[in-house]
Every structure is written in C-alpha cells, then in structure tokens.
N, C-alpha and C positions, 0 to 999 in steps of 0.2 A: 235704685231709687226706682218709683213705679211705673209702668208702663207710661206711655204717654198718651193722653186721648187723643180720639181718633179725630177727635175736633180739631184739631190742632194744625191749620195747611200753614203752610209758610209763603203762601202768594203769589208763588212763580208758579211758571204753565208743567201744567201736570198731563203732557202730550205723553210720555213712556211711562206712567204710573196710573198705569191703564188697570180696573179689578177686572178678576178673573170671570166674574159672569156679563161678562161685557162679548163675550166670547164664543159662551156656551151656547146651548138654551137650556133652555129655564126646566127641559125635564132631565138633563144632564144627572148623572148620580153623582156627584161633588155637588151639585146645584141644592139638589133634595137632602141629604146632606147638612149640610147647613144649613138649613132651615129646621132640621128635625135637633140637631143639638145643643145641648142645654149651656152657652157660653156662658153665662153667670155661673155659673158652679165653677168651672175651670177660673173662673174670676176670684172666686173664692177660696177659691183649695192653696193654689200659687201665692195670692197677695201674703202669707203668712213668710214670703219666700226672699223679698225685697225691701230692701233696709234705706229710707228714703234720705239716707245720707250721705252713701257709698254707690259711688259709681252714676255714670251716664245712665238716664235713661232706657228702660229698656223698652224691646217693640210690644205692641199690644201684646194680650195673652191669645187674641183670635187668633192671633195671623201665627205666634211660635206650636200656638198648638193643630195647628190648620199645616200649617209646614210637617208634622209630626205626621201626621193625614196622609201626607202626600208620599213622603217616603214609604 
C-alpha cells in the first residue's frame, strides 16, 4: 500500500510523538539538510514500489529516507 498521508492524525495525545525540529536549533546540520532535500523526488522514485492492495500502509517516504540519512 502507499504511504499514509502525513495529515492523518489519530486524535490521541501527541505527547511522545514530537518532531525532531522541536529539539534542534534551526542552524543544526540536520535541519538545514531537511530544507535542502527535494523530498518529492523520493516520492516519485519510490511510488512504483508500493502496491495498493498488498500489506498495511507504509511509513511516509520522507520518514524512510530520513532514517537512512541518520543511519
């Protein structure tokens, strides 16, 4: 299945689901990189890898690529 849109919220408390940019300064290298990367390019490239009828919804592509950058 295709990744879930980022706009879907469960309605539950987001207390422990904080964004990384809440903890870092705007001048941090990771934040700068996030503004520089063309995230839509990754969406277009990996879109063909998702099948609409098989499996659960995937993580957003940006999340997947970000984890690989951090690794």
